[in-house]
PANU-169494 format. One record per residue (C-alpha): z, x, y; residue in three letters. Coordinates in steps of 0.001 Angstrom, whole numbers, padded with zeros to 6 digits, always signed. Each point is the difference from the previous one (the first is absolute). Layout:
residues N
ZXYAla
...
This chain:
residues 523
+051455+043181+043187Met
-000914+000716-003573Arg
+002481-003204-001222Arg
-001424-002072+003083Tyr
-003551+000378-000882Gly
+000606-001292-003468Phe
+001609-003447+001311Ile
-003332-000052+001953Phe
-002172+000164-003152Ala
+002350-001580-001721Phe
-000463-003036+002411Leu
-003885+000526+000630Val
-000590-000010-004161Leu
+002538-003522-000076Leu
-001833-001702+003220Leu
-003687+000948-000645Ala
-000790-003006-002723Pro
+001690-002483+002848Leu
-002790+002595+002345Ala
-003205-000993-002257Val
+000589-003325-000235Arg
+000510-000524+003707Trp
-003332+001680+000924Met
-001655-001683-003272His
+001193-003173+001114Gly
-000821+001032+004525Gln
-003525+000292-001941Ala
-000299-002830-001903Ala
+000647-001469+003400Trp
-001933+001419+002011Ser
-002866-000690-002547Gly
+001001-003935+000239Glu
-000554+000086+003457Gln
-003301+002176-000430Ala
-001202-003546-001731Ala
+002562-002225+001000Glu
-002967-002860-000085Leu
+000244-001791-003180Arg
-001968-002580-002280Leu
+001523-001500-003401Val
-002534-000487-002844Val
+000464-001869-003288Ile
-002273+001157-002080Thr
-001090+001050-004165Pro
-001602+003228+000399His
+001024+002875-001736Glu
+002036+003045+002183Gln
-003311+002191+000294Asp
-001760-002635+001889Val
+003397-000758+001737Arg
+000234+003009+001134Asn
-003328+000864+001121Glu
-000901-002496+001562Phe
+004098+000487+002207Arg
-001035+003311+000813Trp
-004034-000244+001254Ala
+001433-003529+001542Phe
+002231+001859+002390Ser
-001882+002712+000660Asp
-003296-002494+001088Trp
+002038-001910+001944His
+001546+002911+001704Leu
-003503+000979+001213Lys
-001085-003312+000604Thr
+003140-001900+001642Tyr
+002460+003659+001250Gly
+002602-001080-002557Gln
+000769+000389-003969Arg
+001064-002823-001657Val
+001892-000310-003444Ala
-000667-002097-002682Leu
+002623-001381-001752Glu
-001063-001401-003235Tyr
+002155-002753-002259Leu
-001087+000294-004466Thr
+001762-002652-000927Pro
-002846-000034-003233Gly
-003109-001484-000677Gly
-001623-002900+001779Thr
+001759-002870-001694Asn
+003307+001677+000847Asp
-001519+000765+004075Ile
-001014-003838+000166Lys
+004077-000761-001602Arg
+001144+001669+002548Gln
-001919-001161+003657Leu
+000322-003509-001436Asp
+004206-000144-000655Met
-000259+001932+003719Met
-001937-002737+001678Tyr
+001294-002550-002223Arg
+003307+000446+001690Arg
-001675-000073+003283Ile
-001842-003056-000697Arg
+003730-001748-001055Ala
+001653+000806+003138Asp
-002717-001766+002101His
-000623-003395-001598Gly
-002657+001438-003156Gly
-002222+001098+002295Gln
-000893+003650+001916Leu
+001425+000641+003192Pro
-002154+001425+003002Gly
-000167+003824-000600Glu
+002173+000417+002931Asp
+002654-001048-002032Gln
-000383+001690-003690Ile
+000790+003702-000488His
-000294+000660-004022Val
+000253+004340+000339Gly
-003896+000215-001469Ile
-003599-000038+002046Gln
-002423+000579-002878Met
-000751-000325-003062Ala
-002405+002291-001535Trp
-001814+000865-003410Gly
+000002-002459-002955Gly
-003260-001651-000151Gly
-002371-002869+001229Asp
+002042-002743-002178Tyr
+003011+001559+001031Phe
-000955-000644+003622Phe
-002087-002783-000140Asp
+001424-002994-002644Arg
+003761+001528-000371Glu
+001364+001555+003877Leu
-002407-002447+001710Lys
+000791-003387-000935Pro
+004068+000849+001316Leu
-001953-000247+003441Gly
+002031+003832+000559Ile
-003012+001376+000883Leu
-001032+000058+004072Arg
-003461+000622+001451Pro
-001454+003428+000004Leu
-001694+000941+003358Asp
-003306+001356-000742Ile
-002832-000607+001976Asp
-003188-001323-001799Pro
-001706+003547+000914Gln
+002479+002087-002242Thr
-000089-002379-002871Leu
-003866+000367+000456Ala
+000316+003636-000018Glu
+002476+000013-002916Val
-001536-002678-002493Phe
-003720-000162+000777Pro
-000287-002174-003013Gln
+003306-002098-000419Pro
+000060+000035-003266Thr
-000538+001968-003050Leu
-001234-001638-003082Ala
+001168-003471+000859Gly
+003544+001288+001283Val
+001240-000309+003436Lys
+000832+003387+001573Leu
+002070-001440+002691Tyr
+001274-003701+000524Asp
-002290-002439+001158Gln
+001219-002907+000909Asp
-001517-002449+002789Lys
+000688-002812+002128Asp
-000040-003960-000525Ala
-003545+000992+001998Ala
-001194+002817-002263Gly
+001067+002791+002126His
+001200+002983-001225Pro
+003930+000852+000618Leu
+001719+003057+000072Pro
+000571+001657-003362Pro
+003393-000318-001088Arg
-000803+003216-002400Trp
-002715+002769-000316Val
-000833+002020-002878Gly
+000721+003941+000804Val
-001824+001402-003159Cys
-001214-001030-003434Leu
+001524-000299-003395Ser
-001057-000528-003171Ser
+001604-000101-003819Phe
-000866+002039-003498Gly
+001330+001378-003050Ile
+001789+003203+000130Val
-000254+001538-003341Tyr
+001445+003767-001219Asn
-002320+001773-002099Pro
+001810+001657-002128Asp
+001870-002821-001421Val
-003044-001927-000037Tyr
-001888+002919-002168Gln
+003306-000002-002359Ser
-000674-003792-000186Leu
-003926+000675-001019His
-000735-002711+002568Leu
-003180+000407+002502Ala
+000756+000059+003881Pro
+000618-003146+001132Pro
-002664-001889+002270Lys
+001248-003977+000343Thr
+003042-001966-000370Trp
-000769-001428-003586Ser
+000057+003955-000992Asp
+004103-000445+000664Leu
+000090-002755-002715Ala
-000612+002434-002766Asp
+002219-000406-002532Pro
-000088+004016-000491Arg
+002158-000099+003418Leu
+002519-002421-001105Phe
+003593+001354+001298Gly
-001827+002770+002133Ala
-000749-002137+003298Leu
+001701+000281+003409Ala
-000344-003357+002134Leu
+001719-001331+003007Ala
+001810-002610+000500Asp
-002135-003173+002217Pro
+002796-001655+001053Thr
+001239+002970+001931His
-003563+002046+000519Ser
-002751-001596+001684Ala
-002149+002734-000322Thr
+000591-000653-003686Ala
-000453-003623+000478Ser
-003262+000779+001381Val
-000730+002359-002932Thr
+000360-003261-002319Tyr
-001734-002278+002338Met
-003236+002781-000456Ala
-000553-001129-003600Ile
+000702-003187-000394Leu
-002765-000332+002862Gln
-002326+002525-002024Arg
+000108-002788-002338Ala
+000170-002868+002131Met
-003741+001612+001550Ala
-000945+000428-003225Asp
+000530-003209-001279Ala
-001811-001707+003334Glu
-002971+002672-000181Glu
-000301-000923-003939Glu
+000436-003181+001122Phe
-002961-000126+003052Phe
-002684+001841-002534Ala
-000041-002884-002074Arg
-003656-001227-000678Pro
+000783-003603+001220Glu
+001922+001538+003479Asn
-002317+002556+000731Arg
-001891-000350+003189Gly
+002917-002543+001453Leu
+001342+000066+002843Pro
+003837+002320-000888Pro
+001844-002736+002553Gly
-001409-002657-002100Gln
+001474+000693-003047Leu
+002974+001161+000786Met
+000551-003217+001156Asp
-000172-001321-003744Thr
+002384-000158-003248Ala
-001508+002139-001928Gln
+000487+003147+002465Tyr
+003733-000818+000039Gln
+000216+000209-003740Gln
-002238+003487+000725Ala
+002800+001070+001628Leu
+002508-001365-001606Asp
-001096+001878-003072Gly
-000857+003645+001950Gly
+003795-000916+000897Phe
+001176-000150-003431Ala
-002059+002987-000493Arg
+001657+002330+002554Gly
+003338-001225-001191Met
-000986+000826-003391Arg
-000922+003824+000905Arg
+003652+000238+002154Met
+001957-001210-002851Ile
-000967+002189-001943Leu
+000029+002742+002098Ile
+003786-000866+001123Ala
+000943+000681-003967Ala
-001692+003638-000085Asn
+002801+000248+003104Thr
+003271+002530-000736Arg
+001535-001248+003207Tyr
-000317-001690+003348Phe
+001055+002479+003309Glu
+000870-002038+003349Asp
-001806+002218+001946Ala
-004034+000132-000711Ser
-000085+003715+001309Ser
+002355+001440-002680Thr
-002629-001279-002615Val
-002317+003123+001049Pro
+002615+002670-000597Thr
+001534-001677-003313Asp
-003673+000977-001140Val
-000741+003003+001715Ala
+003887+000977-001893Gly
-001589-001396-003606Gly
+002373-002544+000003Asp
-002563-002527-000271Ala
-003243+000304-000857Ala
-001401-002048+002306Ala
+000585-002341+002720Gly
-001367-002147+003333Thr
+000282+001455+003179Ala
-001852-000424+003536Ile
-002463+002491+001088Asp
+002179+002556+002139Phe
+003100+000128-002056Tyr
-002256+000958-003148Gly
-002319+002414+001840Arg
+002889+001854+001868Ala
+001763+000420-003065Thr
-003585+001419-001655Val
+000367+002893+003158Gln
+003356+000646-001000Ile
-000064+000306-003686Val
-003251+000629-000904Gly
-003069-002202-001596Pro
+001409+001917-003214Gln
+003049-002148-000119Arg
-001216-002903+001985Glu
-003061-001555+000680Arg
-000563-003389+002190Phe
-002884-002062-001071Val
-001380-003429+002173Val
-001604-002526-002472Pro
-003159-000670+001466Gln
-000995-003295+001315Ala
+003612-001284-001199Ala
+002565+001539+002574Thr
+001059-001781+003333Ile
-000766+001985+003651Ile
+001943-001197+002422Asn
+001662+000950+003607Pro
+003518+001107+000669Asp
+001424-001796+003391Pro
+002559+000802+002462Val
+001154-003144+001996Ala
+002994-000220+003081Ile
+002669-002191-000586Leu
+001537-003821+001713Tyr
+002212+001655+002507Gly
-001432+002940+001110Thr
+000041+000198+003655Arg
+000078+002767+003136Gly
-000030+003623-001089Arg
+000261-000560-003349Gln
-003318-002257-000185Leu
-001836+002525+002010Glu
+000797+002368-002264Leu
-000793-001913-003031Ala
-003302-000774+001692Gln
-000464+004024+000338His
+000800+000510-003658Phe
-003033-002502-001312Val
-002311+001973+002528Gln
+000894+003220-001565Phe
-000954-001423-003406Leu
-003244-001412+001030Leu
-001116+003036+001991Ser
-002086+002836-001503Pro
+003563+002524-000079Glu
+001360-002418-001735Gly
-002248-001154-002223Gln
-001550+004086-000707Arg
+004210+000553-001506Leu
-000719-002284-003027Trp
-002276+001835-001413Ile
-000154+003723+001398Leu
+000951+003267-001708Lys
+003500+001787+000326Val
-001435+002696+003054Gly
-002485-002431+001264Gln
+000253-000280+003717Thr
+001509-003317+000187Gly
+001176+000021-003576Gly
+003234-000317-001756Pro
+002671+002563-000118Arg
+001121+000205-003294Val
-001874-002133-002552Arg
-003506-002219+000608Pro
+000224-003304-000413Leu
-003167-001082-001652Cys
-000740-003207+001948Arg
-003393-001464+000598Pro
-000172-000559+004202Pro
-000936-003831+001201Ile
-002018+000906+002619Arg
-003462+000962-000499Gln
-000951+002221+002192Ser
+002162+003094-001367Val
-001936-000532-003020Tyr
-002838+001416+001627Val
+001601+004020+000170Asp
+001809-000121-003300Arg
+000648+003913-000095Ser
+003727+001127-000770Gly
+000435-002995-002062Trp
+002442+000287-002794Ala
-002346-002647-001841Asp
-003174-001014+001389Asp
+000050-003630-001216Val
-002122-003039+001509Asp
+001597-003229-000571Tyr
-002709-002012+002331Phe
-003071+001541-002309Thr
+001496-000167-003165Ala
+001788-003689+000245Ala
-002946-001420-002020Gly
+000735-003983-000033Asn
+003053-000178-001761Phe
+003084-000873+002193Asn
+002990-002608-000071Thr
-000566-003295+001043Arg
+001963-001421+002701Gly
+000080-003620-002386Gln
+001293+002363-002730Trp
+002183+001800+001101Met
+002313-002742+001205Gly
+000858-000198-003830Met
+001843+003366+000221Met
+002766-001641+001911Thr
+001351-002136-003415Asp
-001629+002908-001994Leu
+002679+001926+000463Gln
+002882-001479-001596Trp
-002649-001989-002853Ile
-000647+003941-000964Trp
+003634+001712+000620Ala
+001187-003439-002426Ala
-002877+001296-002372Ala
+000032+003620+000076Trp
+003852+001161+001278Ile
+002477-002651-000475Asp
-001375-000614-003828Asp
-001291+003784-000189Arg
+002032+000172-003533Asp
-001122-002692-001889Asp
-003745+000436+001366Leu
+000481+003848-000941Arg
+001513-000601-003778Gln
-002610-002556-000513Ala
-003167+002162+001064Cys
+001601+003243-002467Gly
+000213-001937-002632Arg
-003425-001006+000294Ile
-001018+003481-000043Leu
+001782+000607-003080Ser
-002204-003005-002294Val
-002526+002432-001855Ser
-002871-002422+000235Asp
-002183+000182+002669Pro
-001449-002887+000584Leu
+003287-001906-000267Arg
+001492+002906+002011Arg
-002221-001333+003055Ser
+000132-003618-000882Ala
+003587+000000+000827Leu
-001051+002361+003103Leu
-001786-002801+000927Glu
+002537-002276-000699Glu
+002862+001604+002013Leu
-002534-000097+003044Ser
-000032-003387+000232Asp
+002405-000324+002024Ile
+001100-003608+001107Pro
-001223+000355+003904Met
-002852-002060+000462Thr
-001641+000025+003901Arg
+000625-003377+000509Ser
+003722+000038-001331Glu
-000069+002988+003216Leu
-001342-002334+002594Thr
+003000-002300-000383Gln
+002169+001834-000082Leu
-001181+001602+003343Thr
-000392-003559+001616Ser
+003925-000661-001123Gln
+001173+003596+001897Arg
-001733-000989+002625Lys
+001386-003627+000208Gly
+003418+001506-000135Ile
-000353+002732+002357Glu
-000853-002614+002353Ala
+002883-002044-000480Asp
+002755+001309+001902Pro
+002272-001629-001844Ser
-001190+001958-003634Ala
+000747+003293-000901Asp
-002969+001373-000998Ala
+001675+003923-001172Glu
+001794-002680-002312Leu
-002719-001379-001019Trp
-001936+003393-001459Lys
+003194+001278-001705Ala
+000111-003349-001807Gln
-003635-000037-000512Gln
-000796+003450-000901Arg
+003050-000252-002961Ile
-001929-003141-001213Ala
-003201+001752-000615Trp
+001558+003396-001448Gly
+001730-002724-002468Glu
-003628-000554-000919Lys
-001412+002966-000458Phe
+002721+001254-001786Arg
-000238-003069-003005Glu
-003645+001015+000069His
+000660+003350-000287Tyr
+002042-000763-003208Arg
-001369-002282-001536Arg
-003052+002605+000014Val
+002025+002373-001074Ala
+001100-001284-002831Ala
-003288-001208-001172Glu
-001256+004088-000438Ala
+003285+000441-001736Thr
-000903-003036-002784Ser
-001688+000911-002618Pro
C-alpha cells in the first residue's frame, strides 16, 4: 500500500501544474464572462490613465447599467502614429467602395473610439478624414458641462454649424484640460550655475548646450503644440507691439489687421519665434519619439530640462519629489487646450451604445474628479494621481482631496492659441524635423564651434546668424497652399510630396549651418 501511496503522490506532483493552469484558465474565462461587454479605444494616453479609467468605468457601468464593460486599448504610439493607422484602415474601406465611405452598416474596423491627443489632433487631423461620427449629447448636457464653450478663445468641444447657422451635434468633446511647460532638474541647474527657468527663451541659454531633452514633432502632437506655444507667443508679442505704435493707437484692430503693415509685423514675430526655437533645438542632447519620456529623463539627470505637457510633468514630480524635478508653466506664454474623445465612424448597435456610455462617464462628475483626486479619496485613483485639470467647471467648487490645486479657468489669462495660426502646425512639423532632427549633427556642430569663439560680441553675432534660418512665413504659406492642392488631387501622392519637400528643405538648412560653422572657424 505504501508503494501505491508513493505512486499517487508522484501523480499529484506531476499533474499539479496542469491543474493550476486549468484553474487559472477557468478563472480567466469566468472573468471574461463577467465582463463580456467590450469597447476598443485607440489612445496615446499612458498606462496610469488607461488603467484608472478601465477600472473606474467598469465599476460605474455596473452601478449605472447593471453590467461591467472591459475597455481594450490600442496604443500604436503618438498621435501621428494613431492618425496613420486610422487613415490607412479607412482608406482601404474607401478603396473598396469607389473612393467613398459606405454606410456605417458596411464598416467594421474593430475600433470604436479615439481618446486623447489634444483638440488640434481631433479638429484638424481626424475630423477632416470624415471618420468621427456625431455624438449623441443633448444641448442641456453640453450647457451643464460647458457653461462657457471656449477658454481664452479655444473651443472646448466641436462647434460646427449647418448652412442655416444652427449648431450641429459635436464630433468631439473635451474631457479634461492640458497645458504645457518646462520640466527641469534643480541639481543639474545648480551645477550649471543657472537660475531656474521661467520662460521659453531661458531654454535657449548657450550654457544649456547639449543638456536639453525634447520630443520629435513628427511623432508627438504634444511636442508640436508646445513648439506652437513658443512661436505664437512671439507672434502675439509682435502683434501687441504693432497695435501699440503711436499711429495705430485707438484704431479698430479689425481695420488694422487688413493692412500690409500688420502682416509684416506678424512676419517679424514668426521669424523671432523660429529664431528662438532653433537655439533651443541647438541645445538639445537628443529628441525622443514620445514626449512622455522627457520628464523621466530630466528626473534621472540625463537632461537638465525639457518641455512637457502639464500632467506628465506634475505626475513625475509627484513620484520623484521636487528635489529631483520641478515643473513650471511660463506665465502668459503657454497654451491651454481640451483633450477630447470621439466615436469612430462605423460604430453601431451595442458598441455604439457602450461608446456613448463612455462619453457620458468621462463628462460626469465622477469621471471628471478621477482626473485630479489624490489616491485614497472616494472616487479617486487606485495607484497614483493623474494630475489633470477637469474640464467640467462645476467640479471646481469643491477642491478638497485634489492632487493639485489648479484652475486654468481663472489662470488662463488672455493668451492662448489662435485658430488661424494653429493651421501652420501641419506643415511646420516636418519643417522643424528637417531643421532640427534631419540636420541635427550639422546644427550641433555649428553651435559648438560658435560657442568656442572667445570674443563674446562675435559669438553673439554668430548665434544670431545661426538662428536666422532660411524659412519665412510667406514661404510656409506657399507650402501649405501647395500641399492642400496636392491632397485634393486623387492622382497625386501627398506623402511622397511631403517627403521630397522635407529632403529639399533639409538641404537648405544643412547648407546654412555649414556656412555659419565655417564662418565661426575662420580667422
